[in-house]
C-alpha positions in Angstrom: 44.0 -7.0 -42.6 40.7 -5.2 -43.4 39.0 -7.0 -40.7 41.6 -5.9 -38.1 41.6 -2.2 -39.5 37.5 -2.3 -39.1 37.7 -3.9 -35.7 40.3 -1.3 -34.5 38.1 1.5 -35.7 34.9 0.1 -34.0 37.0 -0.6 -30.8 38.3 3.0 -30.7 34.9 4.5 -31.3 33.4 2.4 -28.5 36.2 3.8 -26.3 35.6 7.2 -27.0 31.7 7.0 -26.7 31.8 4.9 -23.6 32.6 6.2 -20.1 35.4 4.8 -18.4 33.5 3.7 -15.2 29.8 2.7 -15.2 29.6 5.0 -12.3 30.9 8.0 -14.2 27.9 8.3 -16.3 25.4 11.0 -15.1 22.1 9.7 -13.9 19.1 10.8 -15.9 17.4 13.6 -14.1 14.4 13.0 -12.1 11.3 14.6 -13.5 9.8 16.8 -10.7 6.2 17.1 -10.1 3.8 18.5 -7.7 3.5 15.9 -4.9 0.0 17.5 -4.1 -1.4 15.9 -7.4 -0.8 12.3 -5.9 -3.4 12.9 -3.0 -7.1 13.3 -2.4 -7.6 16.2 0.3 -10.9 16.8 2.0 -11.0 19.6 4.5 -13.4 19.0 7.3 -16.8 20.9 6.9 -17.5 23.9 9.4 -18.6 22.7 12.6 -17.1 19.1 12.4 -14.4 18.5 14.9 -11.5 16.1 14.4 -13.0 13.8 16.9 -16.3 13.7 15.1 -14.5 13.0 11.7 -12.6 10.2 13.4 -15.9 8.6 14.8 -17.6 8.9 11.5 -14.6 7.4 9.6 -14.5 4.4 12.1 -18.3 3.9 11.8 -18.1 4.0 8.0 -15.2 1.5 8.0 -17.4 -1.0 9.9 -20.4 -0.3 7.6 -18.1 -1.1 4.5 -16.4 -4.0 6.1 -13.0 -2.2 6.1 -11.0 -3.5 9.2 -9.1 -0.7 10.9 -5.7 -2.4 11.2 -3.7 0.3 12.6 -4.1 3.7 14.2 -1.3 6.1 14.6 -2.0 9.0 16.9 1.1 10.8 16.0 0.4 14.0 17.5 -0.1 12.4 21.0 3.2 11.0 20.6 4.9 14.2 19.7 3.3 16.0 22.6 4.5 13.2 24.9 8.1 14.0 23.4 7.5 17.7 24.4 6.9 18.8 20.6 3.9 21.1 20.3 2.1 19.9 17.0 -1.3 20.3 15.6 -3.5 17.1 15.0 -1.9 14.4 13.2 -3.4 10.9 13.1 -3.0 8.0 10.6 -5.7 5.2 10.1 -4.8 2.2 8.2 -7.9 0.1 6.6 -7.8 -3.1 4.9 -10.1 -5.9 3.6 -8.0 -8.8 3.9 -9.5 -10.9 1.2 -9.2 -8.2 -1.4 -5.4 -7.6 -0.1 -4.5 -11.1 -0.6 -5.9 -11.2 -4.2 -4.1 -8.1 -5.1 -0.8 -9.5 -3.7 -1.3 -12.8 -5.4 -1.4 -11.0 -8.6 1.6 -8.8 -7.9 3.4 -8.7 -4.6 4.4 -5.1 -5.2 0.9 -4.1 -4.3 1.7 -5.1 -0.7 3.6 -1.8 -0.6 0.6 0.1 -0.9 -1.3 -1.6 1.7 -2.9 -1.1 4.0 -5.0 1.8 2.7 -4.1 4.9 4.8 -6.3 7.9 5.5 -4.6 10.7 7.4 -6.2 13.5 9.5 -4.0 16.4 9.4 -4.2 19.8 11.1 -2.4 22.2 8.6 -0.5 25.4 9.7 -3.6 27.7 9.5 -5.5 25.4 11.8 -7.6 23.6 8.9 -8.0 20.0 9.6 -8.3 17.8 6.5 -8.4 14.2 5.6 -5.9 12.8 3.0 -5.3 9.7 1.2 -3.3 8.5 -1.8 -5.2 9.1 -5.1 -5.9 5.6 -6.1 -7.4 6.7 -9.4 -3.9 7.7 -10.5 -2.6 4.1 -9.8 -5.7 2.3 -11.0 -5.6 4.1 -14.3 -1.9 3.6 -14.9 -1.6 -0.1 -13.9 -2.5 -3.3 -16.0 -5.0 -5.1 -14.1 -7.2 -8.1 -15.1 -11.0 -7.1 -15.0 -11.6 -8.7 -11.5 -8.8 -7.0 -9.8 -9.6 -3.8 -11.3 -13.2 -4.1 -10.0 -11.5 -4.8 -6.7 -9.3 -1.7 -6.7 -12.0 0.4 -8.1 -14.3 -0.6 -5.1 -11.7 0.0 -2.6 -11.1 3.4 -4.0 -14.8 4.1 -3.8 -15.2 2.8 -0.3 -12.3 4.9 0.9 -13.4 8.1 -0.7 -17.0 7.4 0.7 -15.5 6.9 4.1 -13.6 10.3 3.8 -16.7 12.1 2.6 -18.7 11.0 5.4 -16.0 11.7 8.0 -15.4 15.1 6.5 -19.1 15.9 6.7 -19.3 14.4 10.2 -22.0 11.8 9.0 -22.1 8.8 11.0 
């Protein structure tokens, strides 16, 4: 009889403390953060045009063996649709061997590929280059030493490409 009473009390407590439906439970609140902290942003230097920056970016990509795998001239497409927009272009770069090694380690890395650098004309007319802050990912991801070296090298390469492009250096 004691076992029955203990089981009844335990069951009653579980029913009181457990929501009736799994969907009835409130989801945990999502922690808000400043999304600008997730990117590296470099304004173009005075006198450097968007076209100069793009030429420098492409030139440095070749120098660093980064293949330009896609270019999305979004502002051209917007203008073709009758939408007046500032300059907006996205460049996607990749070193296929490095990408393959990263994806072999963890297929989730494919979602971060290829590496993107965006050229954005902001509301006030300032043109900047932007990319995801890879330091943030590298510092917070368990990677074996060889893959950490690849990720660090790719990050350094992309930052070097952006710096050269922002300065208009070929």
